C-alpha positions in Angstrom: 21.7 116.9 -15.0 20.8 119.9 -17.1 18.6 120.0 -20.1 21.7 119.5 -22.3 22.4 116.1 -20.8 25.6 117.4 -19.2 26.1 117.6 -15.4 24.5 120.7 -13.8 27.6 122.7 -12.7 25.4 125.2 -10.8 24.6 122.8 -8.0 26.3 124.0 -4.8 27.0 120.6 -3.5 29.4 119.4 -6.1 32.9 118.3 -5.0 36.0 120.4 -5.6 37.2 117.7 -7.9 34.1 118.0 -10.1 34.0 121.8 -10.1 37.7 121.9 -11.0 37.3 119.5 -13.9 34.5 121.7 -15.3 36.3 124.9 -14.6 39.5 123.9 -16.4 38.0 121.8 -19.2 39.7 122.7 -22.5 42.0 125.3 -20.9 45.7 125.5 -21.9 47.9 123.6 -19.5 51.1 121.6 -19.0 51.1 118.5 -16.8 52.9 115.6 -15.4 51.8 112.3 -13.9 53.9 110.2 -11.5 53.4 107.1 -9.4 54.7 106.9 -5.8 54.8 103.4 -4.2 54.5 102.9 -0.5 53.0 106.3 0.5 49.5 107.1 1.6 47.2 109.8 0.3 47.3 111.4 3.7 51.1 111.8 3.4 50.7 113.3 -0.1 48.1 115.8 1.3 50.4 116.9 4.1 53.4 117.4 1.8 51.4 119.2 -0.8 50.1 121.6 1.8 53.6 122.2 3.1 55.0 122.9 -0.4 52.3 125.3 -1.4 52.4 127.1 1.9 56.2 127.4 1.6 55.7 129.0 -1.8 53.3 131.6 -0.2 50.4 130.3 -2.2 46.8 130.1 -1.0 44.9 127.0 -2.0 41.6 125.2 -1.7 41.7 121.4 -1.2 39.5 118.5 -0.5 39.9 114.8 0.2 37.0 112.7 -0.8 35.8 109.2 -1.6 34.9 108.5 -5.2 34.1 105.1 -6.7 35.4 103.5 -3.5 38.8 105.2 -3.8 40.4 108.1 -1.8 40.9 111.1 -4.0 42.6 114.4 -3.2 42.2 117.7 -5.2 44.1 120.9 -4.6 43.8 124.1 -6.6 46.2 127.0 -6.0 46.4 130.5 -7.6 49.7 131.9 -8.8 49.1 135.6 -9.4 51.5 137.2 -11.9 51.8 140.5 -13.6 50.4 139.1 -16.8 47.5 137.3 -15.1 46.8 134.3 -12.9 47.9 130.7 -13.4 46.5 127.8 -11.5 48.2 124.8 -10.0 45.8 121.8 -10.1 47.0 118.8 -8.1 45.2 115.5 -8.0 46.1 112.5 -6.0 44.5 109.0 -6.2 45.3 106.3 -3.6 45.8 102.9 -5.3 45.2 100.1 -2.8 48.3 98.2 -1.7 50.5 100.2 -4.1 50.7 103.9 -3.2 49.6 107.1 -4.9 49.2 108.4 -8.4 50.0 112.1 -8.6 48.7 114.3 -11.4 49.9 117.9 -11.5 48.7 120.5 -14.0 49.5 124.2 -14.4 46.7 126.0 -16.2 48.0 129.1 -18.0 47.3 131.7 -20.6 48.0 130.9 -24.2 51.3 132.8 -24.4 52.7 131.5 -21.1 53.4 127.9 -21.7 57.2 128.2 -21.1 56.7 129.9 -17.8 54.0 127.3 -16.8 56.4 124.5 -17.8 59.1 126.0 -15.5 56.6 126.2 -12.7 55.5 122.6 -13.2 59.1 121.4 -13.2 59.8 123.2 -9.9 56.7 121.8 -8.3 57.3 118.2 -9.4 61.0 118.3 -8.3 60.0 119.6 -4.9 57.2 117.1 -4.4 59.5 114.2 -5.5 62.1 115.2 -3.0 59.4 115.5 -0.2 57.7 112.2 -1.1 60.6 109.9 -1.6 
């Protein structure tokens, strides 16, 4: 912890999930949350990687254990003429149920319509791949 009482974000051993939460805190974004029954987090990881690779995107991802639950975090950059947007994908395995998928597109203030279109494309693609 830092002197402010907040977590020390400069520690190099923080998880991708934690670093991403801190990095995008308060940033403009659009998002969607969906529940998928009967699939594993491993399956979600595989399909997410396939989708982002097929889109030609580079990403950083990590699967970890947090509070006794499997959690997946993926962050991809979408480079555009007007700047960079980020796709932030989180998956949480819910025991005996399936996976909760949370997808956010972090964008510049004037790019919410473009970000919303990107989010829709990603969610439609993931839904087809996961169901």
